[in-house]
N, C-alpha and C positions, 0 to 999 in steps of 0.2 A: 525785664531788668537787664542791665546790661550786663556785661561779663565783669568782672572785677579787675582785669589788666585793660579794659577800655578807658584810655586818658582822654578821648576827643569829646567833643558837645554829645549831649544825646539824642541829638536831632541828627548824628551824623549819617545814621542807617538810612533816613526816609529819601523821599522823590525831592526834587530839586522845587517843586511845587510850595511842599509842604514846609520845606528848610528854610524858604524865604520867610514863613511866618513862624518865626519862636516864641513859645510862650514868654510870657515878661516872669515868670517863675524862675529864680537865682539857680545857676548850675548847681550848688551844693543840696539844693533839694530834689535833682534827678539823682543823686546820688545818694539819699535817703534812706530808699532799698536798702543798700550795700549794709548804712549803719543800723539799719533794724536787725539785719539778719545776724549781724557782729553782738548785737543787743540780745539778742532772742537765742544765737548761742550759750552765752554768759548763763543769762537768767534760765535758759533751758537746760543745763546741765543738771543732772543730780545731786539729791538735798546731800549727799554724803561728800559729795566734790566742796560745794559751798558749804560744805560746815567746815572740813577739812580745810580751806584756804581761808575762813574766817578762823578756825584756832591757829595755826602757823604765823598768818599777820599776829593776833594780838599777844600770841607768844613771842615772837623774833623781837616785836617795835616794843611790848611791854619788858621785856628780858633786858633788851638794850638801855632802855630806859628808869629803870631798877641799878642796872649796872654802872651806867655814864652818870649819871645826876640823880643820886637816891633821896636826897633833899628838896629839889626842884619836886619829885616826884610825888613826894608828902605831902610839899606845900599843895599841889593842883589836887592829890586826891582829898587833901584836908579839905579842902573849899568845896568841892562837890558835896562831900557828905556836909557842911556847917551850914553852905548857902546853896541848898541843891534847886531854890528857886530862882536866883539871881544865874545861878551858872546856868540853867535852861535859857534864862532869857536873854543870853549875852550868846549863847550858843546856836540856837532855834533859826534865828534870825540867817546867821552866819552862812550854816551847814543849808540852808536852805537855798540861799546864795550861789552857794558853791554849786550846788545841783542844778539850778537854774542856770546860770553861768555855762556849764557845760554841755545842757540841752542847747543854750542857742548857737555856741560855737559851734555844736555838730551839725546845727539845722544852717548855717549862713555862711560859714568860712568852704570855701571850693576846694583847696588841697587837701586830701584825703590824709595824709600824713602828719599835716598841722593839725588837724581836726584828733587824730587818736592821740597825738602828745599831748596838745592841750586838755583833752579828757581826761589821760588817764593821769597825769600830773597834777591835774585839781580833786582830784577824787584822792589819789595816793596821798597827797598834803591833808586832806578831810579824815584820810583812815588814820595816816599818825596822830595826828593832833587828837583824835576822839579815843584813842586807846585809854589815860586818865579815868574817864567813863566808867570803863570793863576795870579798872583796876581800883576805884573807888566800892566798885559793888564788890570785890574781890575784899577791898578790907573793912566791909560790912563783917567777914567773916571771921577774919582773924587777921590781928594786925605785922605778922611778922609777912617777909615780901614775897617767901616761896609760897607758904599757902595762900596768900590772895592773889599772887599771877596762876597757881593753879585754877581756881575760882577762875578766875577772869576769862580764862583760856575755857573752861566751860561753859560760861556761860555764853562766850560769842560762838563756841560751836554750836549751841544750841538754838541761840539767835539765826545761825547760818544754815539752822536744818529745817527750819519751821515758814514756811513760805511766805502768809501774808503778816500774820501776829510778827511773825519773827525780825521783818523788815520794819514793821515800824517800831519794833520796841529796839531794834537796834538804831532806826533814826532817833529816840529820846536817848538811849546811853548816847550816845556820838554826841548828841546837842552838850546834853553835861561834861563831857569831856572834852569839847573843844570851847565851851565856854569857861572853863578852868584856866585854859591856857589865854583866853583873851582876856579873863581878869587880871590874869596876872601880868600883863600888857598893860593894862590901863591903870591898875592899882601899884603898880611896882612890885618888887619883888619881894619889899621887906613886908606888905602892909599881910594884915590878917585876913584880909577879905580879898 
């Protein structure tokens, strides 16, 4: 593995006879070890760190949605509760596409800063629009926003704490949230579905 500060081609420290026979592998794949190191560092953090980050994201984004657009947030959570299968069918392919696009960018783009910015931006957008799914779960327990937000934060923290099943549950809940946003865009704001 090359040092992270090395910006030249991956074969820069090889002998001239080897350097003339560069591989046909894109330059970005030479930096794949660096990307895997970052992913391993995030994924390898303790469960309580992942749980806390998930809870803080849900608390801040959910609180902001409730404070700035309570009617729109209520419509989105109503959609998730009234037609959960439709919301999932809208959201699952889109969330899968965002994850796939992030991986594709990480493997093909050569500029490291651009890779990090593109991956972080796409995943951040996915996290932001997935919060209505967690708020919908909170509204299953209480219709008032404060207890619903508390339940959403607790569910998000629990999902962040559990390694494999938590990731799957988070994907499903996020699909519902993203699906409600897409349904609102497709069917219009005043539509019931």
